[in-house]
C-alpha positions as CSV (number, residue, x, y, z in Angstrom):
1,X,92.1,53.7,123.6
2,X,92.5,56.4,126.1
3,X,93.2,60.1,126.1
4,X,95.0,61.7,129.0
5,X,95.8,65.3,129.7
6,X,97.9,66.6,132.5
7,X,99.0,70.1,133.3
8,X,101.9,71.3,135.5
9,X,103.5,74.3,135.9
10,X,167.9,63.0,114.6
11,X,169.3,66.4,113.8
12,X,170.6,67.0,110.3
13,X,173.3,69.6,109.5
14,X,174.4,71.0,106.1
15,X,177.4,69.6,104.4
16,X,180.6,71.6,104.9
17,X,181.8,73.7,102.0
18,X,185.4,72.3,102.5
19,X,186.9,69.3,100.7
20,X,184.9,66.2,100.1
21,X,185.5,63.6,102.9
22,X,184.0,60.7,100.9
23,X,186.3,58.3,99.0
24,X,185.5,57.0,95.5
25,X,183.8,54.0,97.0
26,X,181.5,56.2,98.9
27,X,183.0,55.5,102.3
28,X,184.2,58.1,104.6
29,X,187.9,58.8,103.9
30,X,190.5,58.8,106.8
31,X,192.9,61.0,105.0
32,X,194.3,64.1,106.6
33,X,192.2,67.2,106.2
34,X,188.8,65.5,106.5
35,X,189.0,65.6,110.2
36,X,189.6,69.4,110.1
37,X,185.9,70.0,109.3
38,X,184.6,68.3,112.4
39,X,185.1,71.2,114.8
40,X,182.9,73.3,112.5
41,X,180.1,70.8,112.9
42,X,180.6,70.8,116.6
43,X,180.5,74.6,116.8
44,X,177.3,74.6,114.6
45,X,175.6,72.1,116.9
46,X,176.6,74.1,119.9
47,X,175.3,77.2,118.3
48,X,171.9,75.6,117.7
49,X,171.8,74.4,121.3
50,X,172.5,77.9,122.5
51,X,169.9,79.3,120.1
52,X,167.3,76.9,121.5
53,X,168.2,77.9,125.1
54,X,168.0,81.6,124.4
55,X,164.7,81.3,122.6
56,X,163.2,78.5,124.5
57,X,159.9,80.3,125.1
58,X,159.6,81.3,121.4
59,X,160.4,77.8,120.1
60,X,157.8,76.3,122.5
61,X,155.2,78.7,121.2
62,X,156.0,77.9,117.6
63,X,155.7,74.2,118.4
64,X,152.4,74.8,120.1
65,X,150.9,76.5,117.1
66,X,152.2,73.8,114.8
67,X,150.4,71.1,116.8
68,X,147.3,73.2,117.1
69,X,147.1,73.8,113.4
70,X,147.7,70.1,112.7
71,X,144.8,69.2,115.0
72,X,142.5,71.7,113.4
73,X,143.3,70.3,109.9
74,X,142.7,66.8,111.0
75,X,139.2,65.3,110.1
76,X,136.7,65.4,113.0
77,X,136.3,62.2,115.0
78,X,133.4,59.9,114.1
79,X,130.9,58.9,116.7
80,X,131.3,55.5,118.1
81,X,128.9,53.5,120.4
82,X,129.9,52.3,123.9
83,X,132.3,49.4,124.1
84,X,130.6,46.1,123.3
85,X,128.4,47.6,120.7
86,X,129.1,47.9,117.0
87,X,127.5,49.9,114.1
88,X,126.0,47.6,111.6
89,X,125.6,49.0,108.1
90,X,122.0,48.5,107.0
91,X,122.8,48.6,103.3
92,X,125.1,46.0,101.6
93,X,126.6,48.6,99.3
94,X,125.8,52.2,98.4
95,X,122.5,53.2,99.8
96,X,119.7,54.1,97.4
97,X,119.5,57.7,96.3
98,X,122.9,58.4,97.8
99,X,123.4,61.1,95.1
100,X,121.0,63.3,97.1
101,X,122.7,62.8,100.4
102,X,125.9,64.1,101.9
103,X,129.3,63.2,100.4
104,X,131.0,60.1,101.8
105,X,133.3,60.4,104.7
106,X,132.1,63.8,105.8
107,X,130.3,62.7,108.9
108,X,130.9,65.0,111.9
109,X,130.3,64.4,115.5
110,X,130.2,66.9,118.3
111,X,129.1,65.9,121.8
112,X,125.5,65.0,121.5
113,X,125.0,65.4,117.8
114,X,125.9,63.7,114.6
115,X,125.8,65.4,111.2
116,X,126.4,64.5,107.5
117,X,125.5,60.8,107.9
118,X,126.0,59.1,104.5
119,X,126.4,55.6,105.7
120,X,123.4,54.6,107.8
121,X,123.9,52.0,110.5
122,X,121.9,50.4,113.3
123,X,123.3,49.8,116.8
124,X,121.6,47.0,118.7
125,X,121.5,47.0,122.5
126,X,120.3,43.8,124.0
127,X,119.1,43.5,127.6
128,X,121.6,41.8,129.9
129,X,119.1,40.1,132.2
130,X,115.4,39.8,131.6
131,X,114.5,39.6,127.9
132,X,110.8,40.1,127.1
133,X,111.3,39.4,123.4
134,X,110.1,42.9,122.5
135,X,112.3,45.3,120.5
136,X,112.1,49.0,119.6
137,X,113.9,50.9,116.9
138,X,114.7,54.4,118.1
139,X,114.8,57.4,115.8
140,X,116.7,60.3,117.3
141,X,115.5,63.8,116.5
142,X,117.4,66.8,115.0
143,X,115.2,68.4,112.4
144,X,116.4,66.1,109.7
145,X,119.7,68.1,109.9
146,X,121.5,66.1,112.6
147,X,120.9,63.3,115.1
148,X,120.7,63.9,118.9
149,X,122.4,60.5,119.4
150,X,122.7,60.7,123.2
151,X,119.7,62.3,124.8
152,X,117.4,60.8,122.2
153,X,119.4,57.6,121.4
154,X,121.7,55.8,123.7
155,X,120.0,57.0,126.9
156,X,116.7,55.6,125.6
157,X,118.4,52.2,125.1
158,X,119.6,52.2,128.7
159,X,116.0,52.6,129.8
160,X,114.5,50.0,127.4
161,X,117.2,47.5,128.3
162,X,116.3,47.9,132.0
163,X,112.8,46.8,131.1
164,X,113.9,43.8,129.1
165,X,113.4,45.4,125.7
166,X,116.0,45.1,122.9
167,X,116.8,48.5,121.5
168,X,118.1,49.4,118.1
169,X,119.2,52.9,117.4
170,X,118.9,53.9,113.7
171,X,121.6,56.3,112.6
172,X,119.7,57.4,109.6
173,X,121.0,59.6,106.9
174,X,120.9,63.4,107.3
175,X,120.6,66.2,106.4
176,X,117.5,67.0,104.4
177,X,116.4,63.4,104.2
178,X,112.9,64.1,105.4
179,X,110.6,67.2,105.4
180,X,112.7,70.1,106.7
181,X,112.5,73.8,107.3
182,X,114.3,76.0,104.8
183,X,115.4,79.5,105.9
184,X,115.5,80.8,102.4
185,X,111.9,80.3,101.6
186,X,110.8,80.3,105.3
187,X,108.9,77.1,104.5
188,X,108.8,73.3,104.8
189,X,110.5,71.5,101.9
190,X,110.2,67.8,101.0
191,X,113.4,65.8,100.6
192,X,114.7,65.1,97.1
193,X,114.3,61.5,98.0
194,X,112.8,59.8,101.1
195,X,116.2,58.6,102.4
196,X,115.3,58.6,106.1
197,X,112.2,56.5,105.3
198,X,114.2,54.2,103.2
199,X,116.6,53.6,106.1
200,X,113.7,53.0,108.5
201,X,112.0,50.5,106.2
202,X,115.3,48.6,105.7
203,X,116.0,48.5,109.4
204,X,112.6,47.0,110.3
205,X,113.1,44.3,107.7
206,X,116.6,43.5,108.9
207,X,115.5,43.1,112.5
208,X,112.7,40.7,111.5
209,X,115.2,38.7,109.3
210,X,117.7,38.5,112.2
211,X,115.1,38.1,115.0
212,X,116.4,34.8,116.1
213,X,120.0,36.1,116.3
214,X,118.8,39.0,118.6
215,X,116.4,36.8,120.6
216,X,113.4,39.0,119.7
217,X,109.8,38.3,118.7
218,X,109.4,39.4,115.1
219,X,105.8,40.3,116.0
220,X,106.8,42.7,118.8
221,X,109.0,45.2,117.0
222,X,108.0,48.8,117.4
223,X,109.4,52.3,116.8
224,X,110.0,55.3,119.0
225,X,111.0,58.7,117.8
226,X,111.6,62.3,118.9
227,X,110.8,65.5,117.1
228,X,111.9,64.8,113.4
229,X,112.2,61.2,114.6
230,X,108.6,61.5,115.7
231,X,107.7,62.3,112.2
232,X,109.7,59.4,110.9
233,X,107.7,57.2,113.4
234,X,104.5,58.4,111.7
235,X,106.0,58.1,108.3
236,X,106.9,54.4,108.6
237,X,103.6,53.8,110.4
238,X,101.8,54.9,107.2
239,X,104.3,53.7,104.6
240,X,104.9,50.0,105.0
241,X,102.8,48.3,102.2
242,X,105.6,48.8,99.6
243,X,109.3,49.7,99.9
244,X,110.2,53.1,98.6
245,X,113.4,51.7,97.2
246,X,114.1,48.8,94.9
247,X,114.2,45.6,97.0
248,X,117.7,44.1,97.5
249,X,117.5,40.9,99.4
250,X,115.5,38.7,101.8
251,X,115.2,41.5,104.4
252,X,113.1,43.5,101.9
253,X,110.7,40.6,101.5
254,X,109.6,40.9,105.1
255,X,107.2,43.4,106.5
256,X,108.5,46.7,107.6
257,X,105.2,47.6,109.5
258,X,105.9,48.5,113.1
259,X,103.8,46.5,115.6
260,X,103.4,49.7,117.7
261,X,104.7,53.3,117.7
262,X,105.6,56.0,120.2
263,X,105.9,59.6,119.0
264,X,107.4,62.2,121.3
265,X,107.0,65.9,120.5
266,X,106.7,65.1,116.8
267,X,107.2,67.6,114.0
268,X,106.3,68.0,110.3
269,X,102.8,66.5,110.8
270,X,101.0,69.9,110.7
271,X,102.6,71.9,107.8
272,X,99.9,74.2,106.6
273,X,99.3,76.8,109.2
274,X,96.1,78.0,107.5
275,X,94.5,74.6,108.0
276,X,94.1,72.4,111.0
277,X,94.8,69.1,109.2
278,X,97.4,66.3,109.0
279,X,100.2,66.4,106.5
280,X,98.7,64.7,103.5
281,X,102.0,62.7,103.1
282,X,101.1,60.8,106.3
283,X,98.1,58.7,105.1
284,X,96.7,57.2,108.2
285,X,94.6,54.0,107.7
286,X,93.1,51.5,110.1
287,X,96.3,49.4,109.6
288,X,98.4,52.1,111.1
289,X,99.8,50.5,114.3
290,X,98.7,51.4,117.8
291,X,100.3,54.7,118.8
292,X,101.3,56.6,121.9
293,X,101.9,60.4,121.7
294,X,103.5,62.8,124.2
295,X,104.0,66.6,123.8
296,X,104.1,69.8,125.8
297,X,101.7,72.6,124.9
298,X,104.5,75.2,125.3
299,X,106.8,73.4,122.9
300,X,108.7,76.3,121.2
301,X,109.9,74.2,118.3
302,X,107.1,71.9,117.1
303,X,103.6,73.2,117.6
304,X,101.2,71.1,119.7
305,X,99.0,71.0,116.6
306,X,101.4,68.3,115.2
307,X,100.2,65.9,117.9
308,X,96.6,67.0,117.7
309,X,96.1,66.5,114.0
310,X,97.8,63.1,114.1
311,X,95.7,62.0,117.1
312,X,92.5,63.0,115.4
313,X,93.4,61.2,112.2
314,X,94.3,58.0,114.1
315,X,91.1,58.2,116.2
316,X,89.0,58.7,113.1
317,X,90.6,55.7,111.4
318,X,89.9,53.5,114.4
319,X,93.6,53.1,115.4
320,X,94.1,52.5,119.1
321,X,95.9,55.7,120.3
322,X,96.8,57.2,123.6
323,X,97.9,60.8,123.9
324,X,99.3,62.8,126.9
325,X,99.5,66.5,126.7
326,X,101.2,68.7,129.3
327,X,101.0,72.4,129.9
328,X,104.7,72.8,130.3
329,X,107.9,70.9,129.4
330,X,109.3,72.5,126.3
331,X,111.1,70.5,123.6
332,X,114.0,67.9,123.4
333,X,113.9,66.8,127.0
334,X,114.4,63.1,126.1
335,X,114.6,61.0,129.2
336,X,116.3,63.6,131.4
337,X,114.2,64.4,134.4
338,X,113.2,68.0,135.0
339,X,110.8,69.8,137.4
340,X,108.0,69.2,134.8
341,X,105.7,66.2,135.0
342,X,106.1,65.5,131.4
343,X,109.5,63.9,132.0
344,X,107.7,61.0,133.7
345,X,106.5,59.8,130.3
346,X,108.6,56.6,130.3
347,X,106.5,55.1,133.1
348,X,103.4,55.9,131.0
349,X,104.9,54.1,128.0
350,X,105.7,51.1,130.1
351,X,102.0,50.9,131.3
352,X,100.8,51.3,127.7
353,X,103.0,48.6,126.4
354,X,101.5,46.3,129.0
355,X,98.0,47.4,128.0
356,X,98.6,46.5,124.3
357,X,100.2,43.2,125.2
358,X,103.8,43.9,124.3
359,X,105.1,43.7,127.9
360,X,103.9,41.4,130.7
361,X,102.6,42.7,134.0
């Protein structure tokens, strides 16, 4: 166990009103008089052509607005992983407690963020060269309102794959599926059902069930989360003895305890500002897995106290824990390098994983 601290600053035309040019059998009649209506049609077509020519700009403008309104009315595109990767539903049917989550088929994606996830999935990224057998489930952050799927998801998998680690992104259900801030009461509220934790437990069991398929060691499966995902990391690190949903199949008979955990700028661990103590809904014991924590002291979103109270609880329970605090760095930096030293945290994690025997030298 170690504790490190660093500081750094076809055009259609109307029928003619003249005589009917269709015979009794429904075919066009060749009798005299029917042909006399054709010039009227020719004139009408010509008139329309002239109208289009005279009002070309107006007609184009109308067409533009029609297309624009059609695009606005269309459903938003759903997020998809990069080619070669597929989203694997983690539940065989309707997820448990779905009545408390978002309505089906309302998922929204804007560059960098996913909202209204009702159908949780995992996306497995396997290393292309060296495979150490280790695997990490990644929990993107987003305040339990959305998921920062790029900076705290796919980019993390790129890094882990380069180190021979299989990466599985969990697209867990949001919003309000874990403890979350409510603007109406200006307070933290618990979820109506622990849907994010349900998804996390299910995913750990699935990975162990399919370990041979993914060429991973079922005893080297960890979790890594950012912000709200950091809370989910602590949540599953302290809730693994029993599923929080009715077991479904063989995956739910396997352990959902992570073998190790990484929490980056975690939130929702320190919820009572009048007391310096850990959220009582995160019951740390000596069986909580070895943990690595990183946060900046000037984090404007989640107080540094979240990391501090969790560190103290882990230390007091005899859990191997390593924490790195930095004077500056802010929040939600992910793996993207900045001028602050804190963005060098991936190298520290690599060293720590070697120290606890997950990665070789």
